[in-house]
LUMVEX-841080 format. One record per atom (N, C-alpha, C): residue number from 0; atom name; x, y, z. Coordinates in steps of 0.02 Angstrom, whole numbers, plus 50000, padded with zeros to 5 digits. Atoms other than C-alpha are relative to their C-alpha. Layout:
<rs>
+-----+-------+-------+-------+-------+
: num : atomo :  east : north :    up :
+-----+-------+-------+-------+-------+
: NUM :    CA :     X :     Y :     Z :
...
+-----+-------+-------+-------+-------+
</rs>
This chain:
<rs>
+-----+-------+-------+-------+-------+
: num : atomo :  east : north :    up :
+-----+-------+-------+-------+-------+
:   0 :     N : 49973 : 49961 : 49944 :
:   0 :    CA : 48203 : 46981 : 52263 :
:   0 :     C : 50068 : 50026 : 49980 :
:   1 :     N : 49938 : 49968 : 50019 :
:   1 :    CA : 48345 : 47104 : 52238 :
:   1 :     C : 50057 : 49984 : 50048 :
:   2 :     N : 49941 : 50011 : 49958 :
:   2 :    CA : 48521 : 47094 : 52308 :
:   2 :     C : 49994 : 50036 : 50066 :
:   3 :     N : 50005 : 49964 : 49938 :
:   3 :    CA : 48489 : 47230 : 52436 :
:   3 :     C : 49946 : 49970 : 50045 :
:   4 :     N : 50052 : 50033 : 49960 :
:   4 :    CA : 48327 : 47144 : 52491 :
:   4 :     C : 50028 : 49937 : 50033 :
:   5 :     N : 49971 : 50061 : 49973 :
:   5 :    CA : 48421 : 46981 : 52512 :
:   5 :     C : 50049 : 50015 : 50056 :
:   6 :     N : 49952 : 49982 : 49948 :
:   6 :    CA : 48560 : 47064 : 52610 :
:   6 :     C : 49966 : 50026 : 50062 :
:   7 :     N : 50038 : 49977 : 49943 :
:   7 :    CA : 48434 : 47152 : 52720 :
:   7 :     C : 49972 : 49942 : 50040 :
:   8 :     N : 50025 : 50059 : 49965 :
:   8 :    CA : 48357 : 46984 : 52760 :
:   8 :     C : 50055 : 49964 : 50038 :
:   9 :     N : 49944 : 50031 : 49966 :
:   9 :    CA : 48527 : 46914 : 52803 :
:   9 :     C : 50020 : 50038 : 50062 :
:  10 :     N : 49981 : 49959 : 49944 :
:  10 :    CA : 48556 : 47060 : 52919 :
:  10 :     C : 49948 : 49999 : 50056 :
:  11 :     N : 50052 : 50004 : 49949 :
:  11 :    CA : 48394 : 47025 : 53013 :
:  11 :     C : 49968 : 50066 : 50016 :
:  12 :     N : 50029 : 49934 : 49989 :
:  12 :    CA : 48320 : 47198 : 52990 :
:  12 :     C : 49927 : 49994 : 50021 :
:  13 :     N : 50070 : 49999 : 49982 :
:  13 :    CA : 48153 : 47243 : 53068 :
:  13 :     C : 49959 : 50023 : 49939 :
:  14 :     N : 50043 : 49986 : 50057 :
:  14 :    CA : 48003 : 47278 : 52955 :
:  14 :     C : 50009 : 50071 : 49973 :
:  15 :     N : 49990 : 49932 : 50023 :
:  15 :    CA : 48030 : 47467 : 52948 :
:  15 :     C : 50064 : 50008 : 49961 :
:  16 :     N : 49935 : 49996 : 50035 :
:  16 :    CA : 48213 : 47452 : 52901 :
:  16 :     C : 49997 : 49958 : 49937 :
:  17 :     N : 50005 : 50045 : 50057 :
:  17 :    CA : 48173 : 47308 : 52784 :
:  17 :     C : 49962 : 50036 : 49944 :
:  18 :     N : 50038 : 49963 : 50049 :
:  18 :    CA : 48043 : 47418 : 52697 :
:  18 :     C : 50041 : 50054 : 49966 :
:  19 :     N : 49958 : 49947 : 50028 :
:  19 :    CA : 48164 : 47562 : 52674 :
:  19 :     C : 50056 : 49970 : 49958 :
:  20 :     N : 49947 : 50033 : 50038 :
:  20 :    CA : 48302 : 47445 : 52618 :
:  20 :     C : 49973 : 49976 : 49934 :
:  21 :     N : 50031 : 50022 : 50062 :
:  21 :    CA : 48184 : 47370 : 52490 :
:  21 :     C : 49984 : 50058 : 49954 :
:  22 :     N : 50016 : 49941 : 50040 :
:  22 :    CA : 48129 : 47542 : 52432 :
:  22 :     C : 50062 : 50029 : 49967 :
:  23 :     N : 49938 : 49974 : 50027 :
:  23 :    CA : 48307 : 47601 : 52410 :
:  23 :     C : 50027 : 49952 : 49947 :
:  24 :     N : 49979 : 50050 : 50048 :
:  24 :    CA : 48349 : 47438 : 52322 :
:  24 :     C : 49963 : 50009 : 49934 :
:  25 :     N : 50042 : 49988 : 50059 :
:  25 :    CA : 48205 : 47469 : 52201 :
:  25 :     C : 50023 : 50062 : 49963 :
:  26 :     N : 49978 : 49937 : 50029 :
:  26 :    CA : 48264 : 47646 : 52172 :
:  26 :     C : 50066 : 49991 : 49963 :
:  27 :     N : 49934 : 50012 : 50032 :
:  27 :    CA : 48443 : 47591 : 52134 :
:  27 :     C : 49991 : 49958 : 49938 :
:  28 :     N : 50011 : 50043 : 50059 :
:  28 :    CA : 48381 : 47454 : 52017 :
:  28 :     C : 49967 : 50038 : 49943 :
:  29 :     N : 50034 : 49961 : 50052 :
:  29 :    CA : 48267 : 47576 : 51924 :
:  29 :     C : 50048 : 50044 : 49962 :
:  30 :     N : 49950 : 49957 : 50033 :
:  30 :    CA : 48419 : 47682 : 51885 :
:  30 :     C : 50059 : 49960 : 49972 :
:  31 :     N : 49947 : 50041 : 50030 :
:  31 :    CA : 48526 : 47536 : 51827 :
:  31 :     C : 50061 : 49992 : 50045 :
:  32 :     N : 49945 : 50008 : 49953 :
:  32 :    CA : 48634 : 47528 : 51983 :
:  32 :     C : 50017 : 50065 : 50035 :
:  33 :     N : 49980 : 49942 : 49961 :
:  33 :    CA : 48718 : 47647 : 52102 :
:  33 :     C : 50028 : 50055 : 49955 :
:  34 :     N : 49973 : 49950 : 50046 :
:  34 :    CA : 48811 : 47733 : 51960 :
:  34 :     C : 49945 : 50037 : 49963 :
:  35 :     N : 50056 : 49969 : 50034 :
:  35 :    CA : 48648 : 47766 : 51870 :
:  35 :     C : 49962 : 50048 : 50044 :
:  36 :     N : 50033 : 49956 : 49952 :
:  36 :    CA : 48571 : 47840 : 52026 :
:  36 :     C : 50041 : 50063 : 50010 :
:  37 :     N : 49956 : 49943 : 49993 :
:  37 :    CA : 48721 : 47953 : 52050 :
:  37 :     C : 49995 : 50044 : 49938 :
:  38 :     N : 50006 : 49963 : 50063 :
:  38 :    CA : 48709 : 48004 : 51867 :
:  38 :     C : 49934 : 50039 : 49998 :
:  39 :     N : 50064 : 49965 : 49999 :
:  39 :    CA : 48524 : 48049 : 51891 :
:  39 :     C : 50004 : 50063 : 50041 :
:  40 :     N : 49991 : 49940 : 49958 :
:  40 :    CA : 48571 : 48168 : 52030 :
:  40 :     C : 50044 : 50052 : 49965 :
:  41 :     N : 49957 : 49954 : 50037 :
:  41 :    CA : 48709 : 48243 : 51924 :
:  41 :     C : 49960 : 50035 : 49945 :
:  42 :     N : 50040 : 49971 : 50053 :
:  42 :    CA : 48590 : 48269 : 51778 :
:  42 :     C : 49945 : 50045 : 50027 :
:  43 :     N : 50051 : 49959 : 49968 :
:  43 :    CA : 48462 : 48343 : 51898 :
:  43 :     C : 50028 : 50063 : 50032 :
:  44 :     N : 49970 : 49938 : 49974 :
:  44 :    CA : 48583 : 48482 : 51945 :
:  44 :     C : 50027 : 49993 : 50071 :
:  45 :     N : 49977 : 50011 : 49932 :
:  45 :    CA : 48637 : 48403 : 52110 :
:  45 :     C : 50066 : 49961 : 50002 :
:  46 :     N : 49936 : 50035 : 50005 :
:  46 :    CA : 48809 : 48342 : 52058 :
:  46 :     C : 50045 : 50010 : 50060 :
:  47 :     N : 49957 : 49986 : 49942 :
:  47 :    CA : 48901 : 48428 : 52200 :
:  47 :     C : 49974 : 49963 : 50062 :
:  48 :     N : 50031 : 50032 : 49943 :
:  48 :    CA : 48779 : 48359 : 52326 :
:  48 :     C : 50013 : 49924 : 50000 :
:  49 :     N : 49991 : 50072 : 50003 :
:  49 :    CA : 48787 : 48178 : 52267 :
:  49 :     C : 50074 : 49981 : 50003 :
:  50 :     N : 49928 : 50014 : 49996 :
:  50 :    CA : 48976 : 48188 : 52248 :
:  50 :     C : 50024 : 50001 : 50072 :
:  51 :     N : 49981 : 49999 : 49929 :
:  51 :    CA : 48986 : 48231 : 52433 :
:  51 :     C : 49984 : 49933 : 50033 :
:  52 :     N : 50017 : 50066 : 49972 :
:  52 :    CA : 48901 : 48064 : 52470 :
:  52 :     C : 50050 : 49948 : 49979 :
:  53 :     N : 49953 : 50049 : 50027 :
:  53 :    CA : 49022 : 47968 : 52360 :
:  53 :     C : 50070 : 50012 : 50030 :
:  54 :     N : 49932 : 49984 : 49977 :
:  54 :    CA : 49179 : 48059 : 52420 :
:  54 :     C : 50008 : 49981 : 50074 :
:  55 :     N : 49985 : 50020 : 49931 :
:  55 :    CA : 49262 : 48028 : 52588 :
:  55 :     C : 49987 : 50056 : 50050 :
:  56 :     N : 50014 : 49943 : 49955 :
:  56 :    CA : 49213 : 48199 : 52659 :
:  56 :     C : 49930 : 49997 : 50029 :
:  57 :     N : 50066 : 49995 : 49969 :
:  57 :    CA : 49056 : 48257 : 52747 :
:  57 :     C : 49946 : 49998 : 49946 :
:  58 :     N : 50056 : 50005 : 50045 :
:  58 :    CA : 48889 : 48216 : 52664 :
:  58 :     C : 49956 : 50062 : 50004 :
:  59 :     N : 50047 : 49944 : 50001 :
:  59 :    CA : 48784 : 48364 : 52610 :
:  59 :     C : 49929 : 49972 : 50004 :
:  60 :     N : 50069 : 50025 : 49995 :
:  60 :    CA : 48600 : 48346 : 52654 :
:  60 :     C : 49962 : 50010 : 49935 :
:  61 :     N : 50046 : 49993 : 50057 :
:  61 :    CA : 48465 : 48322 : 52523 :
:  61 :     C : 49930 : 50010 : 50028 :
:  62 :     N : 50068 : 49987 : 49976 :
:  62 :    CA : 48290 : 48390 : 52546 :
:  62 :     C : 49950 : 49955 : 49963 :
:  63 :     N : 50054 : 50039 : 50031 :
:  63 :    CA : 48128 : 48301 : 52507 :
:  63 :     C : 49982 : 50031 : 49932 :
:  64 :     N : 50015 : 49966 : 50064 :
:  64 :    CA : 48095 : 48432 : 52371 :
:  64 :     C : 50053 : 49985 : 49947 :
:  65 :     N : 49946 : 50016 : 50048 :
:  65 :    CA : 48265 : 48399 : 52291 :
:  65 :     C : 49992 : 49928 : 49975 :
:  66 :     N : 50012 : 50069 : 50021 :
:  66 :    CA : 48227 : 48212 : 52290 :
:  66 :     C : 49942 : 49997 : 49950 :
:  67 :     N : 50058 : 49997 : 50045 :
:  67 :    CA : 48059 : 48249 : 52209 :
:  67 :     C : 50022 : 50023 : 49931 :
:  68 :     N : 49977 : 49974 : 50063 :
:  68 :    CA : 48147 : 48349 : 52074 :
:  68 :     C : 50042 : 49951 : 49960 :
:  69 :     N : 49956 : 50048 : 50035 :
:  69 :    CA : 48274 : 48214 : 52033 :
:  69 :     C : 49965 : 49934 : 49985 :
:  70 :     N : 50029 : 50066 : 50008 :
:  70 :    CA : 48174 : 48056 : 52059 :
:  70 :     C : 49931 : 50001 : 49966 :
:  71 :     N : 50066 : 49995 : 50030 :
:  71 :    CA : 48002 : 48116 : 52005 :
:  71 :     C : 49945 : 49973 : 50045 :
:  72 :     N : 50058 : 50018 : 49960 :
:  72 :    CA : 47829 : 48092 : 52076 :
:  72 :     C : 49985 : 49925 : 49999 :
:  73 :     N : 50017 : 50071 : 50006 :
:  73 :    CA : 47804 : 47915 : 52011 :
:  73 :     C : 50046 : 49957 : 50043 :
:  74 :     N : 49952 : 50040 : 49960 :
:  74 :    CA : 47963 : 47847 : 52092 :
:  74 :     C : 49985 : 50009 : 50075 :
:  75 :     N : 50015 : 49988 : 49929 :
:  75 :    CA : 47920 : 47929 : 52259 :
:  75 :     C : 49934 : 49969 : 50020 :
:  76 :     N : 50065 : 50032 : 49985 :
:  76 :    CA : 47741 : 47865 : 52249 :
:  76 :     C : 50010 : 49925 : 50009 :
:  77 :     N : 49985 : 50071 : 49993 :
:  77 :    CA : 47808 : 47689 : 52224 :
:  77 :     C : 50034 : 49983 : 50066 :
:  78 :     N : 49965 : 50010 : 49936 :
:  78 :    CA : 47924 : 47705 : 52373 :
:  78 :     C : 49951 : 50010 : 50057 :
:  79 :     N : 50050 : 49987 : 49948 :
:  79 :    CA : 47783 : 47779 : 52477 :
:  79 :     C : 49953 : 49940 : 50009 :
:  80 :     N : 50045 : 50058 : 49997 :
:  80 :    CA : 47671 : 47633 : 52434 :
:  80 :     C : 50036 : 49941 : 50034 :
:  81 :     N : 49962 : 50055 : 49970 :
:  81 :    CA : 47808 : 47509 : 52481 :
:  81 :     C : 50008 : 50010 : 50075 :
:  82 :     N : 49990 : 49984 : 49929 :
:  82 :    CA : 47832 : 47598 : 52648 :
:  82 :     C : 49934 : 50008 : 50037 :
:  83 :     N : 50064 : 49990 : 49969 :
:  83 :    CA : 47647 : 47624 : 52680 :
:  83 :     C : 49991 : 50070 : 50029 :
:  84 :     N : 50004 : 49930 : 49978 :
:  84 :    CA : 47664 : 47814 : 52698 :
:  84 :     C : 49982 : 50043 : 49939 :
:  85 :     N : 50014 : 49957 : 50057 :
:  85 :    CA : 47620 : 47965 : 52592 :
:  85 :     C : 50066 : 50019 : 49967 :
:  86 :     N : 49938 : 49984 : 50036 :
:  86 :    CA : 47746 : 48023 : 52459 :
:  86 :     C : 50045 : 50051 : 50034 :
:  87 :     N : 49958 : 49950 : 49966 :
:  87 :    CA : 47804 : 48174 : 52561 :
:  87 :     C : 50038 : 49967 : 50058 :
:  88 :     N : 49966 : 50035 : 49946 :
:  88 :    CA : 47843 : 48061 : 52710 :
:  88 :     C : 50055 : 49955 : 49973 :
:  89 :     N : 49950 : 50044 : 50031 :
:  89 :    CA : 47933 : 47939 : 52596 :
:  89 :     C : 50061 : 50041 : 49979 :
:  90 :     N : 49944 : 49958 : 50021 :
:  90 :    CA : 48039 : 48080 : 52524 :
:  90 :     C : 50040 : 50023 : 50060 :
:  91 :     N : 49967 : 49979 : 49939 :
:  91 :    CA : 48078 : 48141 : 52699 :
:  91 :     C : 50043 : 49944 : 50029 :
:  92 :     N : 49962 : 50057 : 49975 :
:  92 :    CA : 48131 : 47968 : 52757 :
:  92 :     C : 50060 : 49984 : 49955 :
:  93 :     N : 49947 : 50015 : 50048 :
:  93 :    CA : 48231 : 47938 : 52600 :
:  93 :     C : 50056 : 50051 : 50003 :
:  94 :     N : 49948 : 49948 : 49997 :
:  94 :    CA : 48321 : 48104 : 52619 :
:  94 :     C : 50047 : 49989 : 50059 :
:  95 :     N : 49956 : 50016 : 49943 :
:  95 :    CA : 48389 : 48042 : 52786 :
:  95 :     C : 50043 : 49939 : 49988 :
:  96 :     N : 49965 : 50064 : 50010 :
:  96 :    CA : 48443 : 47871 : 52723 :
:  96 :     C : 50046 : 50000 : 49939 :
:  97 :     N : 49963 : 50006 : 50063 :
:  97 :    CA : 48503 : 47895 : 52545 :
:  97 :     C : 50072 : 50027 : 50003 :
:  98 :     N : 49930 : 49977 : 49996 :
:  98 :    CA : 48658 : 48003 : 52581 :
:  98 :     C : 50045 : 49950 : 50039 :
:  99 :     N : 49962 : 50048 : 49960 :
:  99 :    CA : 48714 : 47878 : 52714 :
:  99 :     C : 50013 : 49935 : 49962 :
: 100 :     N : 49992 : 50062 : 50038 :
: 100 :    CA : 48684 : 47728 : 52602 :
: 100 :     C : 50052 : 50007 : 49946 :
: 101 :     N : 49951 : 49990 : 50054 :
: 101 :    CA : 48780 : 47800 : 52455 :
: 101 :     C : 50069 : 50006 : 50031 :
: 102 :     N : 49936 : 49993 : 49966 :
: 102 :    CA : 48919 : 47848 : 52576 :
: 102 :     C : 50028 : 49933 : 50021 :
: 103 :     N : 49978 : 50065 : 49976 :
: 103 :    CA : 48927 : 47673 : 52649 :
: 103 :     C : 50019 : 49954 : 49942 :
: 104 :     N : 49986 : 50043 : 50057 :
: 104 :    CA : 48927 : 47593 : 52476 :
: 104 :     C : 50059 : 50025 : 49958 :
: 105 :     N : 49942 : 49971 : 50035 :
: 105 :    CA : 49072 : 47704 : 52418 :
: 105 :     C : 50054 : 50018 : 50052 :
: 106 :     N : 49955 : 49984 : 49944 :
: 106 :    CA : 49194 : 47690 : 52565 :
: 106 :     C : 50067 : 50030 : 49980 :
: 107 :     N : 49936 : 49974 : 50022 :
: 107 :    CA : 49347 : 47734 : 52462 :
: 107 :     C : 49992 : 50062 : 49957 :
: 108 :     N : 50012 : 49941 : 50039 :
: 108 :    CA : 49266 : 47883 : 52378 :
: 108 :     C : 49990 : 49987 : 49926 :
: 109 :     N : 50013 : 50018 : 50069 :
: 109 :    CA : 49232 : 47790 : 52216 :
: 109 :     C : 49941 : 49953 : 49996 :
: 110 :     N : 50056 : 50046 : 50010 :
: 110 :    CA : 49083 : 47699 : 52145 :
: 110 :     C : 50027 : 49929 : 49992 :
: 111 :     N : 49978 : 50069 : 50009 :
: 111 :    CA : 49095 : 47509 : 52153 :
: 111 :     C : 49997 : 49981 : 49926 :
: 112 :     N : 50001 : 50024 : 50068 :
: 112 :    CA : 49132 : 47419 : 51992 :
: 112 :     C : 49935 : 49963 : 49987 :
: 113 :     N : 50063 : 50034 : 50017 :
: 113 :    CA : 48986 : 47342 : 51899 :
: 113 :     C : 50002 : 49930 : 50030 :
: 114 :     N : 50003 : 50065 : 49966 :
: 114 :    CA : 48931 : 47188 : 51994 :
: 114 :     C : 50020 : 50008 : 50072 :
: 115 :     N : 49979 : 49983 : 49932 :
: 115 :    CA : 49020 : 47258 : 52147 :
: 115 :     C : 50024 : 49940 : 50041 :
: 116 :     N : 49977 : 50050 : 49953 :
: 116 :    CA : 49097 : 47163 : 52290 :
: 116 :     C : 49946 : 49990 : 50052 :
: 117 :     N : 50055 : 50014 : 49954 :
: 117 :    CA : 48959 : 47080 : 52390 :
: 117 :     C : 50021 : 50009 : 50072 :
: 118 :     N : 49977 : 49992 : 49932 :
: 118 :    CA : 49063 : 47078 : 52547 :
: 118 :     C : 50005 : 50074 : 50020 :
: 119 :     N : 49996 : 49928 : 49988 :
: 119 :    CA : 49094 : 47266 : 52532 :
: 119 :     C : 49930 : 50029 : 50010 :
: 120 :     N : 50070 : 49978 : 49995 :
: 120 :    CA : 48908 : 47295 : 52505 :
: 120 :     C : 49970 : 49979 : 50066 :
: 121 :     N : 50027 : 50025 : 49937 :
: 121 :    CA : 48862 : 47187 : 52653 :
: 121 :     C : 50029 : 50039 : 50059 :
: 122 :     N : 49969 : 49961 : 49947 :
: 122 :    CA : 48987 : 47280 : 52763 :
: 122 :     C : 49970 : 50070 : 50004 :
: 123 :     N : 50030 : 49933 : 50001 :
: 123 :    CA : 48914 : 47448 : 52709 :
: 123 :     C : 49930 : 49999 : 50029 :
: 124 :     N : 50068 : 50005 : 49973 :
: 124 :    CA : 48737 : 47392 : 52749 :
: 124 :     C : 50001 : 49986 : 50074 :
: 125 :     N : 49996 : 50013 : 49927 :
: 125 :    CA : 48788 : 47325 : 52919 :
: 125 :     C : 50017 : 50063 : 50037 :
: 126 :     N : 49982 : 49937 : 49969 :
: 126 :    CA : 48867 : 47492 : 52959 :
: 126 :     C : 49940 : 50048 : 50002 :
: 127 :     N : 50056 : 49955 : 50004 :
: 127 :    CA : 48712 : 47586 : 52904 :
: 127 :     C : 49941 : 49979 : 50044 :
: 128 :     N : 50060 : 50024 : 49966 :
: 128 :    CA : 48577 : 47477 : 52980 :
: 128 :     C : 50016 : 49959 : 50062 :
: 129 :     N : 49981 : 50042 : 49944 :
: 129 :    CA : 48676 : 47386 : 53114 :
: 129 :     C : 49988 : 50030 : 50067 :
+-----+-------+-------+-------+-------+
</rs>
């Protein structure tokens, strides 16, 4: 069980939120952490967009098609399976959650250091799913 899954359990999330939290956790882990996920968006031509999530300003929206382009079909299919929906629905749901999650996990406009502060992460998740 990943750190985000464990934290979600501690927060007492319902099954829908728990599923999305687990899916996002899987996505972050597949990219080697939050920094790796941000890097994937930058390499996918969405650097300005993902930087808006990290920075302290307003978050730019991401479309399901943009997620498809950056994450790929296999990643979205895995998330869809975890959520019990089709890949397009998974991408749509993820497009609503991912900007907020990255924003909450980067409250000072910078990526957390490797290993991160668990208390900061827990606070960010409480704000997002609380």
